[in-house]
C-alpha positions in Angstrom: -3.1 21.2 -5.5 -3.9 18.5 -3.1 -1.1 15.9 -0.6 -2.1 12.9 -1.2 0.1 10.2 2.4 -0.5 6.9 2.9 1.5 5.8 5.8 2.5 2.1 6.3 4.5 0.5 8.9 7.8 0.4 6.8 7.6 3.7 4.3 5.9 6.5 3.1 4.4 7.5 0.3 3.5 11.2 -1.3 2.2 12.3 -3.9 1.3 16.0 -4.8 -2.2 16.1 -7.5 -2.6 19.1 -9.5 -6.1 19.0 -11.1 -6.6 15.4 -10.6 -3.0 14.7 -12.0 -0.3 13.1 -10.2 2.9 15.4 -10.5 5.1 14.9 -7.7 5.5 11.3 -5.7 8.0 10.4 -2.9 9.1 7.7 -0.1 10.4 7.7 3.1 11.2 5.1 6.1 8.2 5.4 8.6 10.1 6.7 11.6 8.8 4.2 14.4 7.9 7.6 16.3 8.1 11.6 16.1 6.4 15.2 16.8 4.4 16.8 14.7 7.3 19.1 14.2 9.7 16.1 13.1 7.2 15.2 10.7 6.4 18.5 9.3 10.2 18.5 8.8 10.4 15.3 7.1 6.9 16.0 4.5 9.0 19.6 4.6 12.6 17.8 3.2 10.5 15.2 0.9 8.8 17.7 -1.0 11.7 20.0 -1.6 9.7 23.1 -0.7 6.6 24.2 1.3 3.7 24.6 -1.7 0.7 26.1 -1.4 -2.1 23.4 -1.4 -5.6 23.1 -1.0 -5.4 20.5 1.0 -4.6 16.9 1.9 -6.2 13.2 2.8 -4.4 11.0 5.0 -3.7 6.6 5.1 -2.1 6.0 7.9 -1.7 2.7 9.7 1.8 3.4 11.3 2.9 3.3 14.5 2.7 6.9 14.4 -0.7 7.8 14.7 -3.0 9.6 12.4 -3.6 11.9 14.7 -0.2 13.3 14.8 0.3 12.8 11.2 -2.5 15.4 10.7 -1.5 18.0 13.2 1.7 18.3 11.0 -0.6 18.5 7.9 -2.3 21.0 9.0 0.8 23.0 9.9 2.0 22.1 6.5 -1.0 22.7 4.1 -2.2 25.4 6.6 -6.0 26.7 5.7 -6.3 23.9 3.6 -9.2 21.0 4.4 -7.7 17.5 5.9 -9.4 14.1 5.3 -7.9 11.5 7.3 -9.5 8.0 6.1 -12.0 6.2 8.8 -15.0 6.1 10.2 -17.7 8.6 8.6 -15.1 9.5 5.1 -17.0 8.9 2.3 -15.0 6.2 0.5 -17.4 5.2 -2.4 -16.8 1.8 -2.0 -19.8 -0.9 -1.0 -17.6 -3.0 1.4 -19.5 -6.2 2.6 -17.4 -7.6 5.3 -18.1 -8.0 9.3 -17.0 -4.5 9.9 -16.6 -2.3 7.6 -14.9 0.5 9.4 -11.6 -2.7 10.4 -10.6 -2.4 7.0 -7.2 -1.0 7.0 -7.0 2.7 5.3 -4.3 2.1 2.6 -6.3 -0.8 1.8 -9.6 1.5 1.3 -6.8 3.5 -0.5 -5.8 0.8 -2.7 -9.5 -0.5 -3.4 -10.7 3.3 -4.3 -7.8 3.8 -6.5 -8.5 0.1 -8.4 -12.0 0.9 -8.8 -10.4 4.5 -10.1 -8.1 2.6 -12.6 -9.3 -0.3 -13.2 -12.5 -1.1 -12.8 -13.7 -4.5 -11.8 -13.7 -7.1 -11.2 -10.4 -6.8 -9.3 -8.0 -8.3 -7.1 -5.5 -6.4 -5.1 -2.0 -7.7 -3.4 -0.6 -4.3 -1.7 2.7 -6.1 -1.1 4.0 -4.0 2.2 5.1 -5.8 5.4 2.2 -7.8 5.3 0.6 -8.9 1.9 -2.7 -7.8 1.6 -5.3 -8.8 -0.6 -8.3 -7.1 -1.5 -10.9 -8.8 -3.8 -13.3 -6.4 -5.4 -16.2 -8.5 -7.3 -18.8 -7.4 -10.5 -21.0 -5.4 -8.7 -18.2 -3.2 -7.5 -19.0 -5.0 -3.6 -15.6 -5.1 -1.1 -15.9 -9.2 -1.1 -13.0 -9.8 1.4 -9.7 -10.8 1.1 -6.3 -12.2 3.0 -3.4 -11.3 5.3 -0.1 -12.8 5.3 3.1 -12.1 6.2 5.4 -9.5 3.6 8.9 -10.1 2.4 10.1 -8.0 5.5 8.3 -9.6 8.0 9.0 -13.2 7.0 12.8 -12.9 6.6 12.9 -11.1 10.2 11.0 -14.5 10.9 13.4 -16.7 10.2 16.6 -14.8 11.5 14.8 -14.0 14.2 13.2 -17.1 15.5 16.5 -19.4 14.7 19.7 -19.4 16.0 21.9 -20.1 12.8 20.2 -17.8 10.5 21.7 -14.8 9.0 19.9 -11.3 8.7 19.4 -11.0 4.7 17.7 -8.9 2.0 15.8 -8.6 -1.1 15.5 -6.1 -4.1 14.5 -5.2 -6.9 18.0 -4.9 -8.8 18.9 -8.5 -8.0 18.1 -12.2 -10.1 17.0 -15.0 -8.1 17.1 -18.4 -8.5 14.3 -21.2 -7.4 17.3 -23.6 -6.9 19.3 -22.0 -3.4 22.9 -23.3 -3.3 24.3 -21.4 0.1 22.3 -20.8 3.7 21.8 -16.7 2.1 19.9 -17.7 -1.5 17.9 -20.6 0.2 16.3 -17.6 2.2 16.0 -15.1 -0.4 14.5 -17.5 -3.4 12.2 -19.2 -0.4 11.2 -15.5 0.5 10.5 -14.2 -3.2 9.2 -17.6 -4.6 6.9 -17.9 -1.7 5.8 -14.7 -2.1 4.6 -15.4 -5.7 3.1 -18.9 -5.2 1.1 -17.2 -2.7 -0.1 -14.1 -5.1 -0.6 -16.9 -7.6 -3.0 -19.5 -5.9 -4.8 -16.7 -3.9 -5.1 -14.9 -7.6 -6.8 -18.3 -9.5 -8.6 -19.0 -6.0 -10.5 -15.5 -6.5 -11.1 -15.8 -10.3 -13.2 -19.1 -9.8 -15.1 -16.8 -7.0 -15.4 -13.4 -8.6 -14.8 -14.1 -12.6 -11.8 -15.7 -14.5 -11.2 -12.3 -16.2 -10.4 -10.4 -12.9 -7.4 -8.4 -13.3 -4.8 -8.1 -10.4 -2.8 -5.3 -9.4 0.2 -5.3 -6.9 1.0 -2.5 -5.7 3.3 -1.4 -2.1 7.4 -1.4 -1.8 7.9 -5.4 -3.0 5.4 -5.3 -5.5 8.3 -5.0 -8.3 10.1 -7.6 -6.5 7.2 -10.3 -6.4 5.7 -9.9 -10.0 8.9 -11.3 -11.6 8.5 -14.8 -10.5 4.5 -15.0 -10.5 3.0 -17.3 -13.2 -0.5 -15.7 -13.3 -0.3 -12.4 -15.2 -0.2 -9.5 -13.0 -0.1 -5.6 -13.3 1.6 -2.9 -11.0 1.0 0.1 -10.1 3.1 1.7 -7.1 0.6 4.7 -7.2 -3.3 3.0 -6.1 -3.4 4.3 -2.7 -2.1 7.5 -3.7 -4.7 8.0 -6.9 -7.6 6.2 -4.5 -6.6 8.7 -1.5 -7.2 11.7 -4.3 -10.8 10.4 -5.4 -11.7 10.0 -2.4 -10.4 14.2 -1.3 -12.5 15.0 -4.1 -15.4 13.3 -2.4 -15.1 14.4 1.1 -13.7 18.0 -0.4 -16.2 19.2 -3.5 
């Protein structure tokens, strides 16, 4: 049994894999700071009970720091091996960007999951605090991508940098019209339709480069919201990074 942890700036996803199958998944708000003991308690509360793990794998881009998380996970899994995504870890990816080591651990995990689940070429849009695009061509090469402000960053930028715009939130269950009729609905419509337009625009341009048949996979906490308003065909896979992490663990710990 392997524990996979994808720690982002806003949310942390954890997954439990048994015989390569994802059997349990949970999400919690990533703390801005905590000790290893506090993080261990968080893992215990989210998993329900302390299970017997063979090991764990971590992708971390949060403020906590991979060192704190690794220390906590070591306590959680006991003698099991812990793999932290970073330089020296075998990912199975052919990354051809200016500095392959600079590719975020969360994007590495999602790319590994996308290649396993969907093959290549493939376009990945990770809709988190930032919306991150990763493009893998028909030869399985990670060619690059783009980063733009995500839902929460954009909403905060509007309210924090203007005198009269309020803080608002968007959610999966609500429906948003492209024509807002008051300040709050205009802000919400602007965010969701702008995100969808960004996805559509990048997808069309990426497909012109790597092939019109390249599927687009949306993942991340805001994927289900953005997908409702996209004109291009997209798929949602909320477990993409966790699946990739488990695959990377198997590659490094046979």
